[in-house]
C-alpha positions, 0 to 999 in steps of 0.5 A, spaced: 500 500 500 505 504 501 509 503 494 502 505 491 501 511 495 509 513 493 507 512 486 501 516 486 505 522 489 511 521 484 506 522 479 502 527 481 506 532 477 505 529 471 498 529 472 498 536 473 502 537 467 497 533 463 492 537 465 495 543 464 496 541 456 489 539 455 487 545 458 491 549 453 489 545 447 482 546 449 483 554 449 487 554 443 481 550 439 476 554 442 479 560 439 481 557 432 474 555 431 470 561 434 463 562 432 463 554 429 460 548 431 467 544 432 469 549 437 464 546 442 468 540 441 474 543 445 471 542 452 475 539 457 469 535 459 467 532 453 474 531 451 475 526 457 468 523 456 471 522 449 477 519 452 474 514 457 468 511 452 474 509 447 477 505 453 484 508 452 485 503 446 488 508 441 487 508 434 482 503 431 487 500 426 492 498 432 486 495 436 482 491 430 482 484 431 486 480 426 
């Protein structure tokens, strides 16, 4: 249990950096697509929902059954 806690604490900085990067990308996307329907896709909550619903498998080409 202690090892897991240490690992989580070690990764906290990476999580915060990733969160900042995602927020930055969403801000730029909203600016680039301002006034267009696509701007709505650059929402952190919607982006995270897409990530979770995809199962984290990456692109479909590498995950398709052979």
